[in-house]
C-alpha positions in Angstrom: -2.5 2.8 33.1 -0.2 5.4 31.2 1.8 4.4 28.0 5.0 3.8 29.6 3.8 1.6 32.4 1.7 -0.4 30.0 4.8 -1.0 27.8 6.9 -2.1 30.8 3.8 -4.4 31.9 3.8 -5.9 28.7 7.5 -6.7 28.9 7.6 -7.9 32.2 4.8 -10.6 31.8 5.7 -13.9 32.2 6.1 -15.6 28.4 3.9 -18.6 27.8 5.3 -21.1 25.3 3.5 -21.5 22.0 1.3 -24.6 22.2 1.6 -27.4 19.3 -1.5 -26.5 17.6 -0.2 -22.7 17.7 3.0 -23.8 16.3 1.2 -25.9 13.2 -0.9 -22.8 12.5 2.0 -20.4 12.3 3.8 -23.3 10.1 0.8 -23.5 7.6 0.4 -19.6 7.7 4.1 -19.3 6.7 3.5 -21.6 3.4 1.8 -18.6 1.7 4.4 -16.0 2.3 7.1 -18.5 1.2 5.3 -19.2 -2.3 5.2 -15.2 -2.7 8.9 -14.5 -2.2 9.5 -18.2 -4.0 7.9 -16.7 -7.1 9.2 -13.3 -6.9 12.7 -14.8 -7.2 11.7 -17.3 -9.8 10.3 -14.6 -12.2 13.0 -12.3 -11.6 15.6 -15.0 -12.5 13.4 -15.9 -15.5 13.1 -12.4 -17.0 15.6 -13.0 -20.1 13.9 -16.4 -20.7 10.4 -14.9 -20.6 11.4 -12.1 -22.5 12.5 -14.3 -25.3 9.5 -16.8 -25.5 6.7 -14.4 -24.8 7.5 -11.3 -27.1 8.2 -11.4 -30.9 12.1 -12.1 -31.6 12.1 -9.2 -33.8 12.1 -7.0 -30.9 15.3 -5.9 -29.2 16.3 -8.0 -26.2 16.4 -5.1 -24.0 13.1 -4.1 -25.1 11.9 -7.8 -24.3 13.2 -7.6 -20.9 11.7 -4.2 -20.4 8.2 -5.5 -21.4 8.8 -8.4 -19.0 9.4 -6.4 -16.1 6.6 -4.1 -16.9 4.5 -7.2 -16.6 6.2 -8.1 -13.3 5.4 -4.6 -12.0 1.9 -4.4 -13.3 1.2 -7.4 -10.6 2.0 -4.8 -7.6 0.0 -2.3 -9.4 -3.4 -4.0 -8.8 -2.5 -5.0 -5.2 -3.9 -1.9 -3.3 -7.4 -2.6 -5.2 -6.9 -6.6 -4.2 -6.1 -5.5 -0.6 -9.3 -3.5 0.1 -11.3 -6.1 -1.8 -10.0 -9.3 0.1 -9.2 -7.5 3.2 -13.1 -6.6 3.4 -13.9 -10.1 2.7 -11.9 -11.7 5.2 -13.4 -9.2 7.9 -17.0 -10.3 6.7 -16.6 -13.9 5.7 -14.0 -15.2 7.9 -10.0 -15.5 8.3 -10.1 -19.0 7.6 -12.2 -18.8 4.4 -10.0 -16.1 2.8 -6.7 -17.8 4.6 -7.5 -20.7 1.8 -8.9 -18.7 -1.2 -5.7 -16.2 -1.3 -3.5 -18.9 -1.3 -5.4 -20.9 -3.9 -5.8 -17.9 -6.2 -1.9 -17.4 -5.9 -1.0 -21.0 -6.7 -3.3 -21.0 -9.6 -2.0 -18.6 -11.9 1.7 -19.8 -10.7 1.0 -23.0 -12.1 -0.6 -21.4 -15.0 2.5 -19.4 -16.3 4.2 -22.9 -16.1 1.2 -24.2 -18.8 1.2 -20.9 -20.9 1.6 -21.1 -24.9 4.5 -19.2 -26.1 4.7 -16.1 -28.5 5.7 -18.8 -31.3 2.6 -20.8 -30.7 -0.1 -18.1 -30.4 1.2 -14.7 -31.1 0.3 -11.6 -29.2 -1.9 -13.4 -26.8 0.8 -15.1 -25.2 2.3 -12.0 -23.4 -1.6 -11.4 -22.7 -2.0 -14.3 -21.1 1.2 -14.1 -19.2 0.1 -10.3 -18.1 -3.4 -12.1 -16.8 -1.5 -14.7 -14.6 0.6 -11.9 -13.2 -2.7 -9.8 -12.3 -4.2 -12.7 -10.4 -0.9 -13.3 -8.7 -1.1 -9.5 -7.7 -4.6 -9.6 -6.8 -4.3 -12.7 -4.6 -1.1 -11.5 -2.8 -2.6 -8.4 -1.7 -4.8 -10.4 0.6 -2.1 -13.5 1.5 -0.1 -11.6 4.0 -2.9 -9.5 5.8 -4.8 -12.5 6.2 -2.2 -14.7 7.3 -0.9 -12.0 10.1 -4.3 -11.7 11.2 -4.8 -15.3 11.2 -1.6 -16.0 13.5 -2.0 -13.0 16.2 -5.7 -13.9 16.6 -4.5 -17.7 17.3 -1.3 -17.0 19.6 -1.4 -15.6 23.2 -0.8 -11.9 23.0 2.5 -12.3 24.7 3.9 -14.0 22.0 2.7 -12.3 18.9 6.3 -10.9 18.3 7.8 -14.3 18.0 4.7 -15.8 15.8 5.3 -12.7 13.5 9.0 -13.5 13.4 8.5 -17.1 12.4 6.1 -15.9 9.7 8.6 -13.4 8.5 11.3 -16.0 8.5 8.9 -18.0 6.1 9.1 -15.5 3.9 12.9 -15.6 3.5 13.0 -19.1 3.3 10.7 -18.8 0.1 13.1 -16.5 -1.3 16.2 -19.0 -0.6 14.2 -21.5 -1.8 13.7 -19.6 -5.3 17.5 -19.1 -5.3 18.3 -22.7 -4.5 15.9 -24.1 -7.4 17.2 -21.7 -9.7 20.7 -22.4 -9.2 19.8 -26.4 -9.6 18.0 -25.7 -12.8 21.0 -24.0 -14.2 23.3 -26.8 -13.1 21.2 -29.6 -14.3 20.4 -28.2 -17.8 21.8 -26.1 -20.5 20.5 -22.8 -21.6 19.1 -24.0 -24.4 17.3 -26.8 -22.6 15.8 -24.2 -20.1 14.5 -22.3 -22.9 12.7 -25.2 -24.8 11.2 -26.6 -21.9 12.6 -26.6 -18.4 11.6 -22.9 -17.6 8.1 -24.3 -16.9 9.4 -26.5 -14.1 9.9 -23.7 -11.2 6.5 -22.3 -12.0 4.7 -25.5 -11.9 6.4 -26.6 -8.6 5.5 -23.3 -7.3 1.9 -23.9 -8.1 1.8 -27.6 -6.9 3.3 -26.6 -3.6 0.9 -23.8 -3.4 -2.2 -25.9 -3.7 -1.1 -28.4 -1.4 -0.4 -25.6 1.2 -4.2 -24.4 0.7 -5.5 -27.9 1.3 -3.5 -28.0 4.3 -5.3 -24.9 5.4 -8.7 -26.5 5.4 -7.3 -28.2 8.8 -7.1 -25.4 10.9 -9.6 -23.7 12.9 -11.3 -20.5 12.5 -9.6 -17.7 15.0 -11.5 -17.3 18.3 -11.4 -13.6 17.5 -13.5 -14.0 14.5 -15.9 -16.5 16.2 -16.8 -13.8 18.9 -17.3 -11.2 15.8 -19.9 -13.7 14.2 -21.9 -13.6 17.7 -21.9 -10.0 18.3 -22.0 -8.7 14.6 -25.3 -6.7 13.9 -26.8 -6.9 10.5 -26.7 -3.1 10.1 -23.1 -2.8 10.7 -21.3 -0.8 8.1 -18.6 -2.2 5.7 -15.2 -2.6 7.1 -13.6 -0.1 4.6 -16.2 2.3 5.1 -15.8 2.2 8.9 -12.0 1.9 8.6 -12.0 5.2 6.9 -14.5 6.8 9.1 -13.0 5.8 12.4 -9.6 4.8 11.9 -7.8 7.6 9.7 -4.7 7.8 12.1 -4.3 4.4 12.6 -4.3 3.8 8.9 -1.6 6.6 8.7 0.6 4.9 11.2 0.3 1.6 9.6 0.9 3.1 6.2 4.3 4.5 7.5 5.3 1.3 8.9 4.6 -0.4 5.9 6.5 2.2 3.7 9.5 2.2 5.8 9.6 -1.4 5.7 9.2 -1.7 1.8 11.7 1.3 1.4 14.4 -0.2 3.6 13.9 -3.5 1.4 14.5 -1.7 -2.0 17.4 0.8 -0.5 19.2 -1.5 1.9 18.7 -5.1 0.5 18.4 -4.6 -3.1 19.9 -1.5 -4.1 23.5 -1.8 -2.7 23.9 -4.9 -5.1 22.8 -3.2 -8.1 25.2 -0.2 -7.4 28.2 -2.1 -6.3 27.8 -3.8 -9.7 27.0 -1.3 -12.1 28.9 1.7 -10.5 31.9 -0.1 -8.6 32.3 -2.9 -11.0 32.3 -5.8 -8.6 31.6 -9.1 -10.0 28.0 -10.4 -10.3 28.7 -13.7 -8.8 30.7 -11.8 -5.8 27.7 -9.8 -5.0 24.9 -12.6 -5.5 26.7 -14.7 -3.1 27.0 -11.8 -0.4 23.6 -10.7 -0.9 22.7 -14.6 -0.3 24.5 -14.7 2.7 23.0 -11.4 4.0 19.6 -13.2 3.5 20.2 -16.2 5.3 21.6 -13.8 8.1 18.1 -12.0 8.0 16.5 -15.3 8.2 17.7 -15.8 11.8 17.7 -12.1 12.8 14.1 -11.7 12.1 13.1 -14.3 14.6 15.4 -13.1 17.2 14.3 -9.4 16.4 10.6 -10.2 16.9 11.4 -12.3 20.0 13.1 -9.1 21.5 9.6 -7.3 21.1 7.9 -10.0 23.2 10.7 -9.5 26.0 11.8 -5.9 26.1 8.7 -4.1 24.3 8.4 -2.3 21.0 10.4 0.9 21.6 13.5 -1.1 23.1 13.7 -3.7 20.7 13.0 -1.1 17.7 15.6 1.5 19.0 18.3 -1.2 19.2 18.0 -2.6 15.6 17.5 1.1 14.2 21.2 1.7 16.2 22.4 -1.5 14.7 20.9 -0.5 11.2 23.2 2.9 11.3 26.3 1.1 12.2 25.8 -1.7 9.5 25.0 0.7 6.5 28.1 2.9 7.7 30.3 -0.3 7.3 28.9 -1.3 4.2 29.6 2.1 2.3 32.5 3.2 4.3 35.3 1.6 2.0 33.5 -1.0 0.0 36.0 -3.7 -1.6 35.4 -7.0 -3.1 37.2 -8.6 -0.2 34.8 -7.3 2.4 31.5 -6.8 0.8 30.4 -10.6 1.9 31.1 -9.8 5.3 29.5 -6.3 5.4 26.4 -7.8 3.7 26.2 -10.5 6.4 26.4 -7.6 9.1 23.8 -5.7 7.4 21.5 -8.9 7.4 21.1 -8.5 11.4 19.3 -5.3 11.5 17.3 -5.9 8.5 14.9 -7.8 10.8 13.4 -4.5 11.2 11.3 -4.9 8.0 9.4 -7.6 9.9 9.6 -6.0 13.3 7.3 -3.4 11.7 4.5 -5.6 11.2 4.0 -5.9 14.6 2.8 -2.0 14.4 0.9 -3.1 11.1 -1.1 -5.9 13.1 -2.1 -4.1 16.4 -3.2 -0.8 15.6 -6.6 -2.0 13.9 -9.3 -3.6 16.0 -10.7 -6.9 14.8 -13.6 -5.7 12.7 -11.4 -3.9 10.4 -8.2 -5.9 10.8 -7.5 -7.5 7.6 -9.1 -4.5 5.9 -6.7 -1.8 7.4 -3.5 -4.1 7.0 -4.4 -5.0 3.5 -5.2 -1.1 2.9 -2.0 0.2 4.4 0.3 -2.8 3.5 -0.4 -2.9 -0.2 -0.7 1.0 -0.8 2.6 1.4 1.1 4.4 -1.4 -0.8 3.4 -0.2 -4.3 4.4 3.3 -3.2 7.8 2.3 -2.1 8.5 -0.2 -5.0 7.7 2.4 -7.4 9.7 5.3 -5.9 12.7 4.1 -4.1 14.6 2.3 -6.8 14.4 5.7 -8.7 15.1 7.6 -5.9 18.3 5.7 -5.1 19.5 5.6 -8.3 19.2 9.4 -8.7 20.6 10.4 -5.5 23.6 8.3 -5.3 24.2 9.4 -9.0 25.0 12.9 -7.5 25.8 12.1 -4.1 27.4 9.0 -2.7 26.5 9.0 1.0 22.7 9.1 0.0 23.3 5.3 0.5 23.7 6.0 4.2 21.5 8.8 4.6 18.4 7.4 3.1 18.2 4.3 5.1 19.2 6.4 8.2 16.0 8.8 7.7 13.9 5.6 7.3 15.0 4.1 10.5 14.6 7.2 12.3 10.8 7.5 11.0 10.5 3.9 12.5 11.8 5.1 15.9 9.7 8.4 15.6 6.5 6.4 14.7 6.7 3.3 17.3 5.7 5.2 20.5 2.7 6.9 18.5 1.7 3.4 17.5 1.8 2.2 21.2 -0.9 4.8 21.7 -3.1 3.5 19.1 -2.5 -0.1 19.9 -5.8 -2.2 20.0 -6.6 -5.4 21.9 -6.2 -8.6 19.6 -9.9 -9.8 21.0 -12.6 -8.4 19.6 -14.4 -5.7 21.4 -17.9 -4.8 20.4 -18.2 -1.0 19.9 -21.1 1.2 18.7 -19.4 2.5 15.5 -22.2 4.5 13.5 
């Protein structure tokens, strides 16, 4: 069957509802991503407080803030290494085992941050301990999303993987919204001095407890049928997953890297940077921009589910092309005549096509065979995320300093790449089930 007829056939198949067991599996899988994005929001909100508590008061405030942000960023630098190691373990030892381990490893240092002594108590050891916790978080996060994605798609019917991935993606956004809500309630309940003296610890402790409870719940899900088949068929002399990946699946790795890079770059250039630009360059009030971005995030929560559901109904190409076209229109609307009066509506409109970030995960999960699936997803996703996170903020700042419409051109180029690689990814798409092959 050729590529075009295969795409049509997949779109025309009668959909099956997710079973209760599959819904529980997806719900439990969502918890890790929710913790990751919750912790992201809490740490960013707490940067001024953490800078004050974990570095010498003699240091200038802006330098303390920069040092704290550097610690935050280093958690992402180690992710490619953590992804390779944890991905290989997931492909060798089992999806369920790593499914529990990655979340526990993420939860413990999150709670640990909330228990750390400050610079006033132990001096220079305080920022070093904060850095250690952040590095441990980064290593664990590197394995969490790839393992959860693999776990979910290997449990659900192949005709419902889009919806399953969409629900997981909504969990990520849900974690972000919970983080925003938690910090808002903290600011409402306590004064700045009370937060600095003790209550800054509470959001980290809550996140750690939530993560440990979620890891315990993962004990009650079953191993994926795909990995059970792999265990029965695997030979003792089979090469290591990362070696197999580099030897036999380099084109797939490149396609997966590009899909992850586009997703990460859209987060930076479309979801995050406009808020910075509108405040710093156009003088919009911070509360107005924050409110607009929150509304856009809420819209994205629902659009992610709908966009990925579309993939199950109409196929990758039609769904991706439709959302890409919507992105072009929404980004033009955002920059055409930005005013305080219209920024909330425009960012809400932009929240609809931002579903493409998670829709690209369908490519990421389907181009690798079962025996290297977590390793491939981890390697591509974490490397691309590190590159996009490091390059895009600086690139957007530099380009828009010289040419205003770069804010439109860059996202259009990114969605064009997504449209181009989608049919290429279809040619490399692998079955979800395990198919024994002679890879030597």
